[in-house]
N, C-alpha and C positions, 0 to 999 in steps of 0.2 A: 728481108728487115721483119717479116710478120713472124720466122721465128725467133729472130732475139727479141721482141715485143713478147712474145706467147712463154717463151722460157725464162724474160724478166718478171713476168707477172705472175708465174708458179713458183717461182723464186721467193718473189717478196709473200705470195700469200702463205707458202710453207715457211719461212720464217716467224712470220705472225704467229701461226698455229704453234710453232713448237715450241713460243715463249712462254706459252700458259699451259703447265704440265703438271701431272701429280708428280709428286717425289717422296721419299720415305719420309713418316712422319709420325706424329700422335698427339691427343688432346687430354689434357688433365681434365677431368670431372671433377662437377662442384662438391662429389662425395668422396673425391682424394683416388681415384682409380685414373689409372692411365692406360688410355686404349690407342694400342699400336696399329697404321695402316697408313694412308697415304694422304696430302697436302697439296690442295690444287693453288699453287703459286707461279708467280713470272719474278726470279728473283733480281731481275733489272729494274723492277719497278713492284715494289712490295707497297705501295701507298693503298690499295685495298686491304691489303690483310689487317691493318690498323683499325680497322671496321669489321670486318666478319670475315670467316674461313670455310674452306668447305675440304669437309673431311670425307673419306670414302676408304669402311673397314674391311677388314679381311674377308669378308663375307661378300662386297662388292656395293652394301648398301651406302649412300652418299647424302650427307646431311649438311645443312651449312649452319653454323653458331655463330653467335652476337658473343661480345662479351660479357653479357650477363647470364649466360647460361653456363659457360665453362670458365676453367681457373687456369685456362692457358693453352700454348700449342707448339710444337718446333717441328722442323721440318731440314733436311739435307740436301744445302744446294752442293750440288754434284760437280759444278764448276769450280766453286773455291772450296772445295772439299772440307767444308764446315758445315754445323747447325746454327741455325738459325732459331732463335728462342722469343716468345712472345708471352708474358704474361698479362692477365685481363684486370684491370683496375675498375672497378663497380663503385663508383661514386655518383654525380648527380648526370654525367653523362658518360657511363660505361664505355670503354675502349680499352685496346691493344695498347701495349706499350713493348718496343723490343730490348732484349737484355742485350746491347751495343758491345759492353765491354764488362766482363766479369771482377778481373783482380786488378790490381790490389783494391778497387773501388770499384760497384757495381753503379754502370750509368744505363739507362733507361734513353732508348730514343723512340721519339713521336712524330710523325709525319701526316701532314695535312694539305690539301688542295688550298692555295690562295690566290690573290689576285692584284698583280703590280702593273698600273699601266695598261690596265684593261687586256692584259696577257695573263694565263692561270699557270702558276707551278706550281712544282712540288716543296712543301718548306718544311726545315727540320728542327726540333726542338729537342734538346737535351737535359735529363734532369738525373738528381740523386736522392735517395730517400732517407732523410732525418728525423728522426723522432716518431716515423710512422707518417713524415708528410711527403711530397715528391715536392721539390725545390729545383727550379730552373735554372741551367748552368746559364749564365752570361758569360759571354767572350773577353768584357772588359774588367770582369769579377771570376774570372777561371781560378788565378793561381789561389787567390782569397778562399776560393768555396772550397777548394780541393787538396790545399795544403795541409787539414788535417789527419788526412789518409797517406802524403805523400812525406818524405822527410828528403828525400835526394837533393841539394839545391840546384844540380844541373837539371834537372827536368822541371822543377818550380821555375827557372828562369826562361825555361824555354816555352812554359806555358803563358808567362806574365810576356812572352814576343808574338804570342798568335794574337791574328787580327780577328779571325774568325774563329769559330771550333769548327775543326777538321776531325772528323771522328776517326780516320785511318791514323794521321800524323798521332794523335791523341793517343790511340791504342799501342803505336809502337812504343810512344814514350812511356805509357806504364809499364809493357814489358818490358820493358828496357828497365826500368824501376824496379819491379817486381825480381825480375829475376837476378838482380843484382842483391833484392835484400834477402832471397832465399839462399844464395848459394853460400 
């Protein structure tokens, strides 16, 4: 019995430790340089990356950056085999936004901690940029907000039927639209 408990504890702690690792990545400095190295991240829980990022350069020097100090960063998620890119928005309250969808329209994701009925949870909001301003996407107005960028009636109909913004479903719909438009 003790061996089972000990094994369970070791496995649990190793899984917790393994989730927060350094991944191949880069930062975009304020002067326009791209510095390559590694970004510390947990791809399953990216909440902390919307406020700050820890970067280790090729020489092993580690530094934490906030959105008011760099223009953005990215890291390669080895599980999903794709890049996760973040840009810094330096307004009243600087923060990082994730580039959730790149084509045919750029959609940004922002995550923050919120509370509902005494419980904390990670909330997500999605934005498009129009005339230099970020416009929040709303599930009830999604079709109207995106019809400027999408001329496929099948996709627009699917957007109209979405109760909540599901970024994975939205991404699939837009990829379908984009591949039809470009073929």
